[in-house]
N, C-alpha and C positions, 0 to 999 in steps of 0.2 A: 536371470542367472542365479540370483540369491535364492529364489524359490526352488530352483533345480538342486542346489546344494543341500537345502533343508530336506527336500523330498528324497534325495539320494541317501542322506544320513539317516532318515527315517527308515528307508529300506534296509540300510546296514544294521541299525539297531534291532530291527525286527528279526533279521537273520541271526544276529549274534546273541540276542537275548533269549534264545531257546535254552531249556534246561541242559540239554546235551552240550551245546557249544559253550555255555558258561562253565560246565564241568571240565571241558577240555582246556579252556582258557586258564582255569584255576590249576589244573594239572600241569600245564606248560609253565606257568609262572612259578609253581612250587618246585618243579624239577629244575627250572632255570636257576632259581635261587640256590638250590642244593648244589648244582654244578658250579655256580659261581663261588660257593663257600669252599668246596673241596678242591684243594690245589692239585694241579697236574691233569685236569680233565679238559675243561674248556668247552665252549659251545659247539665248536666244529666237530670234534669226535662225538659229542653227545647227540647232535642232530644226525650225524652219519649213522650212529647206532640205533636211533629211533625211527629212521626211514622205513625199515621193513614193517613196523607196526602200523604206519600210516596207510599202507596198501589196502587195508581192510576198512578204512574210515572213509566218510564222505570228504570230498575235497576241501570244503570250508573248515570242517572240524580239524582235519589234519594240519592245514596251514595255520589255523589259530593256535594250535598246540605248539607247533614248531616256532612260530613267531614269538609266543609267550616264553618259550625256553630261551630264545636268543636275548630278548631285552631283559628277561628275568636274571640272566647270568650277569648282566651289567650291574644290577642291584646287589646281588649276593656277593659279588667279588669284593665290594667295599667293606663288608662286615668283618671278615677275617683280616683284611689289610689293616684296618684300624685297630682291631683288638689284639691280634697275635702276630702282626707284622708278616703275614703270609698272604700274598696276592693269589686268591683262588682263581682269578681270570686275568689274562694278559693286560686288558685295558685298566685293571685296578692296580697295576704295579706302581704307578706314580702316587696313588692314594696312600700307599705305605709311608711315603717320605714324611709327610706332615701329619697324616691321620694317626699313625702309631705314636708319634711324639705327643700329640694332644692326649691320647689315651694314657700315656705314662705320666702326664701332668694332671690326671684326674678329670679330664674333659672328654672322655670317650663318648658319653651321652650326647654332648653337643655335636661332636664330629659325626656320629651316626645319624643324628636327626637332620643335620644340614645336608649330609650325603643323600638321605632318603627324600627330603623335601626338594632339593635341587634336582634329583633324578626324576621325581614325579613331575615337577614343572617342565623340565626339558623334554620328557617323554610326551607330555600333552602338547607342547608346542610343536614337536616333531610330527605328531599325528595331524595337527592343524596344517602343517606344510604339505603333508600327503593329500589331505582333503582339498587344499587350495590349488596346488600345482598339478595334481593328478589329472583332472579333466582337460586343462589346456594342453598339457604334454601329450595326453592320449589323442586329442584332436590333431595335434601336429604329427604324431606318429601315423595317423591314418593317411597322411599325405605321402608317406614313405613308400617307395617302390624297392625292388630288389637291389639296385645299385646303392640306394641310400642306406639300406640296412647293412650291406657289406661294409660301406665306408664308416658307418657308425661303430661297427664292431672292431674295425681296424683302429679307430680312434680310442675306443675303450681299452683295448689291449695295450696300446702304446702308452696311454696315461697310467695304466696299472703298472707298467714297467718303471715309470718315473717315481711312483709312490711306493714301490716295493722296497723293503729294507735291503741293505747290502749292495753288492756290485750290480751295475746296470747290465753288464754282459751276462751274468748269471741269470738275471731276471728275464732277459731276452731268450736265453737258452731254455728256461722253464716254459715260457709261452710256446716256443716252437715245438718242444717235446710234447706239450699238452695238445697242440693242434694235430701233430702226427698220430698220437694215441687216439684222438677222436676220429681219425679216418680209418682205423683198423676195422676190417670186416668186409662184407660183400658190397660192392659198388652197386647202388640201385639202378644206375643207367645201363651199365654194361653186363652186370651179373657176375663179374669177376671178383675174386677175393684179393684183398690188398693187405700186405704186411701180416698175414696170418701164419705163415710158415707151416701150412698144412695142419694146423691145430684146430680141430673141429669145434672146440669150446669157444673160440673167438670168431667163428665164421659170421656171426650176426653182430659182431662188434664187442668191445670190452664193456662189461656192465659197469655202471656208475658206482654201485654199492661196494663191490670188492675193492675198487680203486681207492675210494675215499676212506673206507674203514681201515684198509691196510696202511695208507699213507698218513692218516691222522690218528685213528684210534690205536692201532698196534704200536706205531712209532712213539706216540705220546707215552704209552706205558713203559717202553724201553728207555726213553729219555729220562723219565722220572725215577726209574730203578737205578739208572746210572748216577743221577744227581745226589749229592750229599744232602741230608735232611737239614732244612732250615731251622735255626734256633727258634723255639716257640716262646717268646717272651710274653706270656699271657698276663692280662690285667683283669681286675675285678669286672664281672659281668652283671653286677647288681646296679641298675640305673633307676634311682628314685627321682632323679632330676634330669630327665632326658631332654627336655625342651631347651633350646639354646637361649642365651641371654639376648637382650636388646643389642648389646655391642656385637655379639656374634652375627646377628642378622644384618647389622649395619655394615660389617666388614665383608660379608659374603654375598649380599644380593647382587652387587655389580658383577662379581665373578661368575655367579650363576647365569646372568644375562649374557655375558661375553662367551661363556662356555656353551650355552645353548645356541647362540648364533653361529659360532665357529663349528660346532658339531653338526649343526643342520646342513651347513655347506659342505663340509668334508665327507659327510655320509653319502651325499649324492654323487660325488666324484668317483669315477672308476678307480679302483685300487685304494680308495679311502676306507672309512669305517671307524668303529669304536676305538680301536687301539691307537690309530693315528690321531684321532680327535682328542683323546685324553692326554697324550704326550704334548700335542700342540697347545692345548689349553693351559697346561702347567707352565710351558715356556712363555706363553703370552702373559700369564699372571706375574711371573718373575720380572718380565720386561716392564710392565706398567706399574709395578709396586713402587711406592715411595722409598721403602726400605727392603730391598731384595734379600738382605741378610736374615730376615725373619723366616724365610723359606728353608725347610729342613729342620726347623726348631719348633714346629707346631703352628704354622700359619693356616688359619681356617680357609683362606682363599685357595690354598693348595689342595684342599679337599673339595670345596664347592665347585671350582671351575672344571677340573677333570671329570668329576662325577656327572655334572650336567652335560658336558660335551659328549661323553661316551654314550649316554642314554639318548641324546638328541640324534647322534649319528646312527645309532641302532635303529631308530624309527625311520629317518629319512633315506636310509640305504635301500628301503623298499621301493622308493619312487621310480628309479630307472628300470627296476625289474618289472614292476606292475604296469608301467606306461610304455616303455620302449622295448621291453624284453631283453634288457642288458644288465646282467648281474654286476654290481659294483665291487664285490669282494667275494672271498671264498665261501662265506656263509650264505650269501645271496645265490651263489652258484649251486649250493646244496638245495636251497629253496626252489630254484629253477628246476633242478633235477626232480624234486618232489612233485612239482606241477606237471612236468612232462610225463612222469610215471602215471599221474592221475588222468592223463589225456587232456590237459589244459595247455593251450599255447600261450606262453607269457607274452605280454605286450598289450597294444591298444585293444586287441580283441577281447581281453579280459573285461574291460570296462563296458564295451558295447554288447558283447554276447552273454557275459556273466556279471551283471552289475551287482547282484547279491553277493558274489564272491569278493569283489573289490571292496565294496562299501561295508560288507560284513567284517572284513579284516580290519578296515579303518576303525569301525566301531569297537571291535574287540580290543584294539590297542588302548583306547581310553579306559575300557573296563579293566584290562590287564594291568595298566598303570595304577589304578585305584586298588586293585587286589594286592599288588606288590607293596604299596604303601602300608596297607593293613597287615600284610604277612610279615614284613621285615622286622620292625622294632619289637613286637611282642615275642617273636621266636628267637631272639638273639642268643639266649642261653642254650637252646637246642642246637643251633647252628655251630656254636663253639664246641659243644660236647661232641659233635660229629668228627671234629678234628682229632679226637682220641682214637678213632677207628684205625687199627694198624694197617699200614700199606700192604702188608703181606696178605691181608684178607680182601682189601679193596681192589687191587689190580687183577687178581685171578677172576673176581666177579665180573669186572669190566671186560676182560678177555673172553669170558664165557658168553656174555651178551653179544660181543662182536662175532663170534663163531656162529651162534644161533641165528643172528640176523642175516648173515651172508648165506648160510646153508638153507635157511628157510625161504630164501628168494625163489629157488626152483629145485630144491633138494638135490643139487648137483655138486659132487665133491670137487669138480674142476674149479668151481667158484672159490672154494677155500684155498686151492693151490694158487689161483690168481691173486687172492688177498695176501697170501704169504709172500709172493713175488713182489707185489707192490709195497709190502711192509719192508722188505729188504732194500728195495730201491729207495723208499722214503728215508730209511735210516742212513743210507749212503749220502743222500742229498743233505740231510741234517749234518752229517760229519763234514761235508765239503762246504757248509755254510750257504746252501741254496734254499730259498724260500719256496715251499710247495704251492702256495696260494695261486701264483700266476699260472702254474701248470694246470690246476683245476679249472681256472677260467678258460684257458685255451682248450682244454678237453671238452668242456660244455659247449663252447662257442664254435669249435672246429667244424662239426657237421653242418651247423646252421650257416656258417660263413661260406662253406663250400657250396651248399645248396643255392644261396643267393648269388654267389659268383657265377655259377653255371647258368642259372636262370637269366642273369644279366647278359651274359655273353650269347646265350641262345636268342634273346630278344634283339640284340644288336648285331646278330650274325657274326660274332667273333670280334667285333670292334671294341677295343678297350676304352676308346674315347667316351663310351656311354657313361663312365664314372665321372667324367669332367663336364659332360653336356647337361647332366641333371644338376640344377642349382644347389639343392640340398646336399647331394653327394660331393659336389665340388667344394662347398664350404667346409664340410666335415674333413675332407682330405687335406684342405689348406690348414685346418687346425692341427691335423696329424703331423703335417710337415713342420709346423711351428713347434710342436712338442718335441719332435726329433731334433730340431735345431737347438732347442734348449738343452737336450741331453748331450749334444756334441760340444756345446760351448764350455770351455774349461772353467770359466768363472761360475757358471751354474752348477757344474759338477762339484766344485769345491764347496759352494754354498749348501748344496743338497747333503753332502757328506757331513758338513758341520752341523746342519740341522738335525740329522738323524743321530749324530754323536751326542748332541746336547739333549 
């Protein structure tokens, strides 16, 4: 077994260490750091905008670049959070609390170094998790039949509802709307059109790209134009003494370990991810601290824990996608969309049929984390200068990329109309406090769920008991019932609301 892992990693490094793939890893990490630094963009709109570019690339190169962008954004977001109190990325919001206080006390170098080192360590550990748990989970997935896959996706969507921010009812509604949108188009079995209202542009279904760019890219621009500018309390960016002191290391290493462990677990859970991990890690650090009053006034644990957690979660969120074909969050849903567009079926088949793809991505994550460590600290001055770019120039450029990306999909003006419709719909969701991430998960999984449901019922000749007769499916459905029971329990609802509020 140990020899197999070494042999597989050798295959991965051989695939990832080509000049072309190293270039795409560097490009992804650089763009991710840039996205993390610039407030109001975030990895979801950025990946959505870059998807059209990946159509012309080889599958491994495109996935390496998109993955680098995702975990690169976790690194970049900490820089501006610490220096100018502006979270460039959602998972870096909590880093502002103590990171900027450290900067105001003249300890910006220590905060940035601890954030970078903690992120590097957590990213490497998260990649080890993928290498360790990928093969056994893939072997388990090979035992799955259609009923098992259907039950797994039901469990995934149910868990995503629990971990979604805000009202449970709104999260359920988002999942259901996503499932319905995924069913729009021509039914492959009957040849009849469904929910198309005689609009020929959606006879083959709603394209993934206009939906995600409209709901994330365009809406993000409008949201940021509405928001009042945050005060930019800049601090000096000359760091002659970046390396943390021995005391800083002593106070932060336990927080890095706790954040890495917590992030690694939350990244795997459906509905989890970097944002949830960073908030949870900060809460844990306050709970275990001997003096919680230090938090908010420059506690280095308040930087180390969340930064380690969000990077570990960013890595381990790839595990359910690459082994089970189940995206754990909205970004993984976009990655799944990129794989499907490239003709790759996410899940156990990736490891068996395309081992170079799976292990190449694993190897590229180690390479990418090293690149990010080298990129971040020397370029701090440049990243901070980028914040002086006026938003009136930044957002029209982003809008232009959105339009070019969607129109370039098939040079059809109808796709731009669909993008605008979903932008309007996404803006309404934002105003009503509905989170769009569960909708995207439902949209991606809807057709796959329907296919597995129909296949199961055909095999069983219409007997729904097939989902309970299969041991794996029965266990997954029992877990789903348990999750639903937790949602219904008043005490759990109260605890959940308190946790998100905190």
